[in-house]
TORFI-172700 format. One record per atom (N, C-alpha, C, O): residue in three letters; x, y, z. Coordinates in steps of 0.1 Angstrom, whole numbers, plus 2048, in hexadecimal, padded with zeros to 3 digits. Layout:
alaXYZ...
***
This chain:
met4D79E8C14met4CF9F3C15met4D69FFC12met4D0A0AC10asn4E39FEC11asn4EAA0AC0Fasn4E7A13C02asn4E7A1FC01glu4E4A0ABF8glu4DFA0FBEAglu4D3A16BEAglu4D1A1FBE2phe4C9A12BF5phe4BEA19BF5phe4BFA28BF8phe4B7A30BF3phe4C9A2BC00phe4CCA3BC04phe4D6A40BFFphe4D9A4BC04asp4DDA3BBF5asp4E8A40BF0asp4E7A4DBEBasp4F0A55BEDarg4DDA51BE4arg4DBA61BDFarg4DAA68BECarg4DFA73BECser4D3A65BF6ser4D1A6EC03ser4DEA6FC09ser4E2A7BC0Cglu4E7A65C0Aglu4F4A65C10glu4FEA6FC08glu506A77C0Earg4FDA6DBFCarg505A76BF3arg502A85BF7arg50CA8DBF7leu4F5A8ABFAleu4F3A97BFCleu4F4A9BC0Bleu4F8AA6C0Eleu4EFA91C14leu4EFA96C22leu4FAA92C29leu4FDA98C33gly502A88C26gly50FA82C2Cgly50AA76C36gly4FFA74C3Aser516A70C37ser515A64C3Fser50FA65C4Eser508A5DC54glu513A70C54glu510A74C61glu502A76C64glu4FCA70C6Dval4FBA7EC5Aval4EFA82C5Cval4E7A73C59val4DEA6FC60met4EBA6DC4Emet4E3A5FC4Cmet4E3A55C58met4D9A4EC5Atyr4EEA55C60tyr4EFA4EC6Ctyr4E6A53C75tyr4E0A4BC7Carg4E4A5FC77arg4DBA65C82arg4CCA62C7Earg4C2A62C86leu4CAA61C6Fleu4BCA5EC6Dleu4B8A50C6Fleu4ACA4DC6Ethr4C2A47C73thr4BFA39C78thr4BEA39C86thr4BBA2FC8Bthr4C0A43C8Cthr4C0A43C9Athr4B4A4CCA1thr4AFA48CABval4B1A54C9Bval4A8A60CA1val497A58C9Fval493A50C97arg490A5DCA9arg482A56CA8arg479A62CA7arg47BA6DCADval46FA60C9Fval466A6BC9Aval457A66C9Cval454A5CC96ile44EA6ECA2ile442A69CA1ile438A75C99ile439A81C9Aleu42FA6FC91leu429A78C88leu41AA77C8Aleu415A6CC88phe413A81C8Ephe405A81C93phe3FDA86C86phe3FEA91C82gly3F6A7DC7Fgly3EDA80C73gly3F5A7CC67gly3FFA82C65val3EFA71C60val3F5A6DC53val3EAA6EC48val3E6A64C42gly3E4A7CC47gly3DCA7FC3Bgly3E5A87C31gly3F1A84C30gly3DDA91C2Bgly3E2A97C21gly3F2A9DC22gly3FAA9DC18val3F5AA2C2Eval401AA7C31val40BA9CC38val417A9BC36gly404A94C42gly40FA8BC49gly413A80C41gly41EA7BC42ser409A7BC37ser40DA6FC2Eser41AA72C26ser423A6AC24trp419A7EC21trp426A81C18trp434A83C1Ftrp440A80C1Ccys430A8AC2Dcys43CA8BC35cys441A7CC3Acys44DA7BC3Bala43AA73C3Dala43DA66C41ala446A5FC36ala451A5AC39glu441A60C28glu448A5BC1Eglu455A5FC1Cglu45FA58C1Bser455A6EC1Cser462A75C18ser46EA71C24ser479A6EC22leu469A72C31leu473A6DC3Bleu478A5FC39leu484A5CC3Aval46FA57C37val474A48C34val47EA47C29val488A41C2Aarg47BA4DC1Darg481A4CC11arg48FA52C12arg499A4FC0Cthr48FA5CC1Cthr49DA63C1Ethr4A6A5AC26thr4B2A59C24gly49EA52C30gly4A8A49C37gly4A4A48C45gly4AAA40C4Dleu49AA51C49leu496A4DC58leu491A3FC5Bleu48BA39C53arg494A3BC66arg494A2EC69arg488A2CC74arg480A22C72his487A34C7Ehis47BA34C89his470A3EC88his471A49C8Cleu466A37C83leu45AA40C82leu44DA3AC88leu44AA2EC86thr446A43C8Fthr439A3FC95thr42FA48C8Ethr430A55C8Dile424A40C88ile41AA48C82ile40CA47C89ile408A3CC8Aval405A52C8Cval3FBA52C94val3EEA56C8Cval3EEA61C87asp3E3A4FC8Casp3D7A56C85asp3CAA4AC87asp3CCA3EC86ser3BFA4FC89ser3B5A46C8Dser3ACA45C7Fser3A3A3DC7Easp3AEA4CC75asp3A4A4BC68asp3A7A3EC61asp3B1A38C61leu39CA3CC5Aleu39DA33C4Eleu39EA39C42leu39AA45C41val3A4A32C36val3A4A39C2Aval397A3BC24val390A31C25ser393A46C1Eser387A47C17ser388A4EC0Aser391A56C08glu37FA4CC02glu37FA52BF4glu384A61BF2glu38BA65BE9ser37EA67BFBser384A76BFAser391A78BFEser397A83BFCasn398A6EC04asn3A7A70C06asn3B1A6FBF8asn3BDA72BF8ile3AAA69BEFile3B3A64BE5ile3B8A6FBDCile3C2A6DBD5asn3B2A7CBDCasn3B9A86BD6asn3C6A8CBDBasn3CDA94BD5arg3C9A88BE6arg3D4A90BEDarg3DDA87BF7arg3E8A8ABFBgln3D7A7BBFCgln3DFA74C07gln3E6A67BFEgln3E1A60BF6leu3F2A67C02leu3FCA5EBFCleu3F8A50BFCleu3FAA4ABF1met3F2A4AC05met3EEA3DC07met3E1A39C01met3DEA2DBFEala3D8A44C00ala3CBA40BFAala3C9A3EBEDala3CCA46BE4thr3C4A31BECthr3C2A2DBDEthr3B3A27BDDthr3ABA27BE7val3AFA22BD1val3A2A19BD2val3A4A0BBD9val39AA04BDDglu3AFA09BD9glu3B19FBBE0glu3B29FCBEEglu3B19F2BF5thr3B5A08BF4thr3B8A0AC04thr3ACA10C0Athr3ACA14C16ile3A0A12C02ile396A1AC07ile390A0FC14ile38EA03C13gly38DA17C1Egly388A0CC2Dgly392A08C34gly38FA04C3Fgln39FA0AC31gln3A9A04C39gln3B0A0EC43gln3B2A1AC3Fpro3B3A0AC50pro3BAA15C56pro3C7A1CC50pro3CFA16C49lys3C8A29C51lys3D1A31C4Alys3E0A2CC4Elys3E8A27C46val3E0A2CC5Bval3EEA28C61val3F3A1CC5Cval3FFA1AC5Aglu3EAA13C5Aglu3EEA04C56glu3F2A04C48glu3FC9FEC44val3EAA0CC40val3EEA0CC31val3FAA14C2Fval401A12C25met3FCA1FC39met40BA26C37met415A1EC3Dmet41FA1DC37arg413A18C47arg41FA0DC4Barg423A05C41arg42FA05C3Dasn41A9FEC3Basn41C9F4C30asn4259FBC24asn42F9F7C20arg41FA05C20arg426A0CC15arg434A11C1Barg43EA10C14leu435A17C26leu444A19C2Bleu44CA0EC2Bleu457A0EC25leu447A02C31leu4509F6C31leu4549F0C23leu45C9E7C21ser44B9F5C19ser44E9F0C0Bser45A9F9C05ser4619F6BFCile45AA05C0Dile466A0DC08ile474A06C0File47EA02C08asn472A07C1Dasn47FA02C22asn47A9F8C2Dasn4779FCC38pro47B9EBC28pro4769E0C34pro47E9DEC40pro47A9D5C48glu4889E5C42glu4909E4C50glu48C9F2C58glu4929F5C63ala4819F9C52ala47DA04C5Aala475A00C68ala46E9F6C69asp477A09C71asp46FA05C7Dasp461A0FC7Casp461A1BC80ile457A09C78ile44CA10C76ile441A0EC7File43CA03C7Eile43DA16C89ile432A11C91ile426A19C8Eile426A26C8Eala41CA11C8Dala40EA18C88ala404A19C95ala403A0EC9Bval3FEA23C99val3F7A25CA2val3EAA29C9Dval3E9A34C98asn3DEA21C9Easn3D1A24C98asn3CAA29CA3asn3C2A22CA9arg3CDA37CA8arg3C6A3FCB3arg3C5A4ECAFarg3CCA53CA6arg3BEA54CB5arg3BDA62CB3arg3C4A6ACBFarg3C2A65CCBtyr3CCA74CBEtyr3D3A7CCC9tyr3C8A84CCEtyr3C2A8BCC7thr3C5A82CDBthr3BBA8ECE1thr3C2A90CEFthr3CDA8BCF2ala3BBA98CF5ala3C0A9CD04ala3BDA8FD0Eala3C4A8DD18glu3B3A87D09glu3B2A7BD11glu3BCA6FD0Dglu3C0A66D14ser3C0A70D01ser3C9A65CFDser3D7A69CFEser3DFA60CFAala3DAA74D02ala3E9A7AD01ala3F1A73D09ala3FDA70D05ser3EEA6ED15ser3F7A66D1Dser3FBA58D18ser404A51D1Casp3F4A55D0Easp3F8A47D06asp404A49CFDasp40AA40CF8phe408A56CFAphe413A59CF3phe41EA5ECFAphe41DA6ACFFcys428A58CFBcys434A5CD04cys43CA65CFBcys446A60CF5leu438A72CF9leu442A7ACF0leu451A7BCF4leu459A7ECEBasp455A7AD00asp462A7BD05asp46AA71CFCasp475A75CF9asp466A65CF8asp46CA5BCF1asp471A5FCE3asp478A58CDCtyr46DA6BCDFtyr46FA6FCD1tyr478A7BCCFtyr478A85CD7asp480A7BCC5asp488A87CC2asp480A91CBAasp485A9CCB9phe475A8DCB4phe46EA97CABphe45FA94CABphe45BA88CA8val457A9CCADval448A9CCADval444AA3CA1val448AAFC9File43BA9DC99ile435AA4C8Dile428AA4C8Dile421A9AC8Dasp423AB0C8Easp414AB3C90asp40DAB4C82asp40FABFC7Cala406AACC7Eala3FEAAEC71ala3F0AACC73ala3E9AA7C6Bile3ECAB1C80ile3DDAAEC85ile3D3ABAC7Eile3D7AC5C7Casp3C9AB5C7Casp3BEAC0C78asp3B6AC5C81asp3B1AD0C7Fser3B2ABFC8Cser3AAAC3C97ser3B1ACDCA0ser3BCACACA5leu3ABAD8CA1leu3B0AE3CA8leu3B3AE0CB6leu3BFAE3CBAala3A9ADBCBEala3ADAD6CCDala3B7ACDCCEala3BFACECD7asp3B8AC3CC6asp3C2AB7CC6asp3CEABECC1asp3D8ABBCC8lys3D0AC6CB9lys3DCACDCB4lys3E1AD4CBElys3EDAD3CC0ala3D9ADECC6ala3DDAE6CD1ala3E3ADECDDala3EEAE1CE3his3DDAD3CDFhis3E1ACCCEBhis3EFAC4CE7his3F8AC3CF0leu3F1AC0CDBleu3FEAB8CD9leu408AC5CD9leu413AC3CDFile405AD0CD3ile411ADCCD3ile415ADFCE1ile421AE0CE5leu40AADFCE8leu40EAE2CF8leu416AD7CFDleu421ADAD02ser412ACBCFDser419ABFD01ser425ABBCFCser42EAB5D03ala428ABFCEFala436ABCCE9ala43EAC7CEBala44AAC3CEEthr43DAD4CECthr444ADECEFthr449ADDCFFthr454AE0D03arg43EAD8D07arg441AD6D15arg44DACBD17arg456ACDD1Fval44CAC0D10val454AB5D11val463ABAD0Bval46DAB8D12gly462AC1D00gly46EAC6CF9gly476ACFD03gly482ACFD04lys46EAD7D0Alys475AE0D14lys47CAD8D20lys487ADAD25glu473ACFD24glu478AC6D2Fglu486ABDD2Cglu490ABCD34asn484AB6D20asn48FAAED1Easn49BAB4D15asn4A6AAFD15gly499AC0D0Egly4A2AC8D08gly4A4AC1CFAgly4ADAC6CF2arg49DAB8CF6arg4A0AB0CE8arg495AAECE0arg498AAFCD4thr488AACCE4thr47DAAACDCthr479AB8CD4thr478AC3CDAarg478AB7CC8arg475AC1CBEarg46AAC0CB9arg467AB4CB5leu45FACBCB7leu452ACACB0leu452AD2CA5leu455ADECA5phe44EACCC99phe449AD3C8Dphe43BAD2C8Bphe435AC8C8Dser434ADDC87ser425ADBC84ser420AE0C76ser426AE9C70ser416ADBC73ser410ADFC65ser404AE7C68ser3FBAE2C6Fmet403AF2C63met3F9AFDC63met3EFAF8C57met3F0AEDC53gly3E6B01C53gly3DBAFCC48gly3E0AFBC39gly3E4B05C32ala3DFAF0C36ala3E2AEEC26ala3D7AEEC1Eala3D8AECC12ala3CBAEFC24ala3BEAEEC1Bala3BBAFCC16ala3C0B06C1Bleu3B3AFDC0Dleu3B0B0AC04leu3BBB0FBFEleu3BAB1BBFAarg3C7B09BFBarg3D1B0EBF5arg3D4B08BE8arg3D2AFCBE6thr3D9B0EBDEthr3DCB07BD1thr3EAB09BCBthr3EEB03BC1asp3F2B11BD2asp401B14BCEasp40AB0EBD6asp40CB13BE2pro410B03BD2pro41BB00BDBpro427B08BDCpro42DB06BE6leu42AB10BD3leu434B1BBD4leu433B25BDFleu43DB2CBE2gln428B25BE6gln427B2EBF0gln427B28C00gln423B2FC09val42BB1BC00val42DB14C0Cval43AB1AC13val445B1CC0Darg439B1CC1Farg443B22C26arg444B1BC35arg43CB13C3Alys450B1EC3Dlys452B1BC49lys454B26C53lys45BB2FC4Fala450B26C5Eala453B31C67ala450B2CC74ala449B23C76glu456B33C80glu453B30C8Eglu444B34C90glu43FB3EC89phe43DB2DC98phe42FB2DC99phe428B3BC9Cphe41DB3DC98trp430B43CA4trp42BB50CA5trp42CB59C9Btrp426B64C9Bhis433B56C91his436B5FC84his42FB59C79his432B5EC6Eval426B50C78val41FB4CC6Fval414B55C6Bval40CB57C74arg411B5AC60arg407B63C5Carg3FFB5EC52arg403B55C4Agly3F0B64C52gly3E8B60C47gly3E5B52C49gly3E1B4CC3Easp3E5B4DC52asp3E0B3EC55asp3D6B3DC60asp3D9B40C6Cala3C9B37C5Cala3BEB39C65ala3BFB2FC70ala3BAB31C7Bleu3C5B22C6Eleu3CAB19C78leu3D3B1EC83leu3D1B1DC8Fala3DFB25C7Eala3E8B2AC88ala3E1B34C91ala3E4B35C9Darg3D9B3DC8Aarg3D2B49C91arg3C8B42C9Barg3C7B47CA7ala3C1B39C99ala3B8B30CA1ala3BFB2CCACala3BAB2ECB7leu3CCB25CABleu3D4B20CB6leu3D8B2BCBEleu3D7B2ACCAarg3DDB35CB9arg3E2B41CC1arg3D8B47CCBarg3DBB4ACD6asn3CCB49CC5asn3C0B4DCCBasn3BCB43CD8asn3B7B47CE3arg3BEB36CD5arg3B9B2CCDEarg3C4B2ECEAarg3C0B31CF5phe3D2B2DCE7phe3DBB2ECF1phe3DAB3CCF8phe3DDB3BD04lys3D6B46CF5lys3D6B53CFBlys3C8B50D05lys3C8B52D11arg3BDB4DCFDarg3B0B4CD07arg3B1B45D13arg3ADB48D1Easn3B9B37D10asn3BBB2FD1Casn3C7B32D24asn3C9B2BD2Eglu3CFB3CD20glu3DAB41D29glu3E4B36D2Aglu3E9B34D34glu3E6B2ED1Fglu3EEB21D1Fglu3F5B22D11glu3EFB22D06phe404B21D12phe40AB25D08phe414B19D04phe417B12D0Dpro41BB15CF9pro423B0ECF6pro431B10CFDpro435B1CCFCala439B08D04ala443B08D0Bala44FB0CD03ala459B10D09met450B0CCF7met45CB0DCEEmet457B13CE1met44CB12CDElys45FB19CD9lys45CB1ECCDlys45DB11CC3lys464B07CC5phe455B12CB9phe457B05CAFphe453B0ACA2phe44DB15CA0gln458B04C97gln457B06C8Agln44BB01C85gln448AF6C8Acys443B07C7Acys437B03C72cys43BB03C65cys446B08C61val433AFDC5Cval432AFDC4Dval424B03C4Bval41BAFFC52tyr423B0DC42tyr415B14C40tyr417B18C31tyr420B16C2Aser40CB1EC2Fser40BB26C1Fser409B34C21ser400B38C29glu410B3DC19glu40EB49C1Aglu402B4EC0Eglu3FEB5AC0Cgln3FEB44C08gln3F3B45BFFgln3E7B48C06gln3E4B42C10pro3DFB53C02pro3D1B55C09pro3C7B49C06pro3C8B42BFBpro3BFB46C10pro3B5B3AC0Cpro3AFB3EBFFpro3ADB49BFBser3ABB33BF9ser3A5B33BEAser398B3ABEBser390B38BF4ser396B44BE1ser388B4ABDFser380B44BD5ser375B49BD1phe384B3ABCFphe37EB30BC6phe370B2EBCCphe36EB2FBD8pro364B2BBC4pro359B25BCApro35BB19BCFpro361B11BC9leu356B18BDEleu359B0ABE2leu34BB01BE4leu340B06BE7lys34DAF5BE3lys342AECBE4lys33CAEDBF2lys343AEABFCgly330AF1BF2gly329AF2C01gly32AB01C06gly325B04C11gly331B09C00gly333B18C03gly340B18C0Egly344B0FC14arg345B25C0Earg351B26C19arg34DB21C28arg342B23C2Cgly355B1CC2Egly353B19C39gly34EB0AC3Cgly34DB05C48ser34AB04C30ser346AF5C32ser353AECC34ser35FAEFC32ser34EAE1C39ser358AD9C3Dser354ACBC38ser348AC6C38pro360AC5C32pro36EAC9C33pro372AD2C28pro36BAD3C1Easn37DADAC28asn383AE1C1Easn389ADBC13asn38DAD0C14gly389AE1C08gly391ADBBFEgly3A1ADDBFFgly3A6AE6C06ser3A7AD3BF8ser3B6AD2BFAser3BCACBBEFser3B4AC4BE9leu3C9ACBBE9leu3CEAC6BDEleu3DDABEBE1leu3E5AC3BE9ser3DDAB4BDDser3EBAADBE0ser3F8AB7BDCser402AB8BE4gln3F7ABDBD1gln402AC5BCFgln406AD1BDAgln412AD5BDAval3FDAD4BE2val401ADDBEEval403AD2BFAval40DAD3C01thr3FAAC9BFEthr3FCAC0C09thr409ABAC0Athr410AB8C14met40CAB6BFDmet41AAACBFDmet426AB7BFFmet431AB3C04val425AC3BFBval42FACDBFEval431AD0C0Dval43CAD3C12phe424AD1C14phe424AD2C22phe42DAC7C28phe437ACAC2Fgly428ABBC24gly42FAAFC29gly43DAAEC28gly444AABC32ala442AB1C1Bala44FAB0C18ala456ABAC20ala461AB7C24thr452AC5C23thr457AD0C2Athr45AACCC38thr465ACEC3Dleu44FAC6C3Eleu451AC1C4Dleu45CAB8C4Dleu465ABAC55ala45DAAFC44ala467AA4C43ala475AAAC42ala47EAA5C49ser477AB6C3Aser483ABBC39ser488AC4C45ser493AC6C49met47CAC7C4Bmet480ACEC59met486AC3C62met490AC6C69val481AB6C63val486AADC6Bval498AAAC66val4A2AA9C6Dile497AA8C5Aile4A4AA4C54ile4ADAAFC57ile4B8AABC5Aglu4ACABCC58glu4B2AC7C58glu4B7AC8C69glu4C1ACFC6Casn4B0AC0C72asn4B4AC1C7Easn4B8AB6C86asn4B9AB7C92val4BAAABC7Eval4C0A9DC84val4CEA9FC89val4D5A96C8E
***
């Protein structure tokens, strides 16, 4: 297995590579952003990864989600993703949870067991709840770190992807909606946390169904950079 990660070790060093075999990461959402994040982590040398998503692969996923192909349509995303990750490193500990994170299901996920929580959730309510839960756990145990993805849709330029502390993210509708929700409910994240986002204004191109229609358009060239950036944030902090 040493040859698998030789190039990673040459760059990161043996101490970081060792820590990558011991830390535990849980990733919520393995879509356009999360799928690329998961693969990047495992290809770098991460050993213990839990992936959480309740969706099945659909035809519309093929343009941007790593595990989506014509052969995998209709299969659970987490199962397809787990099989792919194990084909990269058969010795990896990949746990696939075919469930959706919600306020009701939150107690099923023991975030205190993890060193890193990665949020690649689309739903505003679910995302807000995870952020509040993960930062609370991190403050209590002094160990668990949260990294969160803001909106990757409606962007076309991967060179404008950035990372910043949540309260300093600008020009992102999802971050703005989250901040407004926290203020309205008078319930705030217990700790600061880093986010990946794009500085590119949302696309002004004519949209299928008109602006505001759901779902929004997105491209793999951007979502994969979001995912790789999340993975790099973990690597930098192991």
